[in-house]
C-alpha positions in Angstrom: 152.7 -22.3 126.7 153.4 -24.7 123.8 153.6 -23.7 120.2 155.0 -25.0 117.2 158.1 -23.7 118.0 158.2 -25.3 121.8 157.6 -24.2 125.3 157.1 -20.4 125.2 156.3 -17.6 128.2 155.4 -14.5 128.4 156.9 -11.7 130.7 154.1 -8.6 131.6 155.4 -6.0 133.6 154.4 -2.6 134.6 156.3 0.5 134.7 156.3 3.5 136.4 156.8 7.0 134.4 160.7 6.7 134.8 160.8 3.1 133.0 161.2 1.4 136.6 159.2 -1.8 137.0 156.6 -2.0 139.3 154.9 -5.4 138.9 155.4 -8.7 136.9 153.3 -11.3 135.6 154.6 -14.3 134.0 152.2 -16.6 131.6 152.1 -19.3 128.6 152.9 -18.1 125.6 149.6 -19.4 124.2 148.1 -17.2 126.3 146.8 -13.6 125.3 148.1 -10.3 126.1 145.4 -8.9 127.5 144.0 -11.8 130.0 146.0 -10.7 132.6 146.2 -7.1 132.4 143.3 -6.6 134.9 144.8 -9.1 137.0 148.3 -7.3 137.3 146.7 -3.4 137.3 144.7 -4.4 140.2 147.5 -4.4 142.6 148.0 -0.4 142.3 145.6 2.5 143.0 145.0 3.8 139.5 142.9 7.2 140.1 144.1 10.3 138.4 146.6 8.1 136.7 147.2 7.2 132.7 147.5 3.8 131.7 149.6 3.4 127.9 149.3 0.3 126.7 150.2 -1.3 122.9 147.2 -2.5 120.8 147.3 -6.1 122.5 145.5 -4.2 125.4 142.8 -2.3 123.7 139.7 -4.5 124.5 136.7 -2.7 125.3 136.5 -4.9 128.7 139.8 -3.2 129.7 139.3 0.1 128.7 135.9 0.2 130.7 137.8 -1.0 133.8 140.7 1.6 133.7 137.7 4.7 133.1 135.4 2.8 136.2 138.6 3.0 138.2 139.2 6.6 137.0 142.2 6.4 135.1 143.0 7.6 131.3 144.6 5.7 129.2 146.3 5.7 126.1 145.9 2.8 123.5 145.3 2.5 120.5 142.6 0.8 118.5 143.4 -2.2 116.3 143.3 -2.1 112.8 140.0 -3.9 112.7 138.2 -2.4 114.7 134.9 -1.9 114.0 134.8 1.2 116.2 138.0 3.0 116.8 138.7 5.8 119.1 140.9 8.6 119.1 144.4 8.3 120.3 147.1 10.5 121.7 149.7 9.2 119.8 152.2 11.7 121.5 151.2 10.5 124.8 151.7 6.8 123.1 155.3 7.5 123.0 156.0 7.3 126.0 155.7 3.6 126.0 158.8 3.3 125.3 159.5 3.1 128.3 158.7 -0.5 128.9 160.4 -1.7 125.6 163.7 -0.3 127.3 162.8 -2.0 130.3 163.0 -5.1 128.2 166.0 -4.4 126.7 167.7 -3.6 129.7 167.1 -6.6 131.5 168.0 -8.8 128.2 171.3 -8.0 128.7 171.3 -10.6 131.0 171.8 -13.6 128.9 169.5 -15.8 131.7 167.0 -13.7 130.8 167.5 -13.5 126.9 167.8 -17.2 126.2 165.0 -18.4 129.1 167.9 -21.0 130.3 165.9 -21.4 133.3 163.1 -24.4 133.1 160.9 -23.6 136.1 158.6 -20.2 135.9 159.5 -19.5 139.0 163.3 -19.6 139.3 163.1 -17.5 135.7 160.9 -14.9 137.5 162.9 -15.1 140.2 166.3 -14.2 138.0 163.5 -11.3 136.4 164.0 -9.8 139.6 167.2 -9.9 140.6 168.1 -8.2 137.3 165.5 -5.6 137.7 167.3 -5.0 140.9 170.6 -5.0 139.5 169.7 -2.6 136.8 167.7 0.0 139.6 170.9 0.2 141.8 173.1 1.3 139.2 
């Protein structure tokens, strides 16, 4: 995607309860976070699981899709939501696992500064960095 600062990308990921990466998806920086969420989660059997996400993933479509898959969610509503729902803030603290994962792979300068021009080579190095961190 192109913004005022130049070309940007977003890395979307799914991690398990231990912070280990399960799936990655790379989109342009102009793509809103909730757009690729269902595509990213479709590769998993969500029955009986619990999805924790930030406010960007709190759209009604995503929440209904998660409950249709017989899973639960902890996603806080946005501040401007007209019909806010209750959130288990204690469970929401577990979302830090995703942030910790991003912090681990950003130790690789090539990921933190996005040196690669091609999306597939950048995503390939994200996989390499993740494998490296998993084997430590």
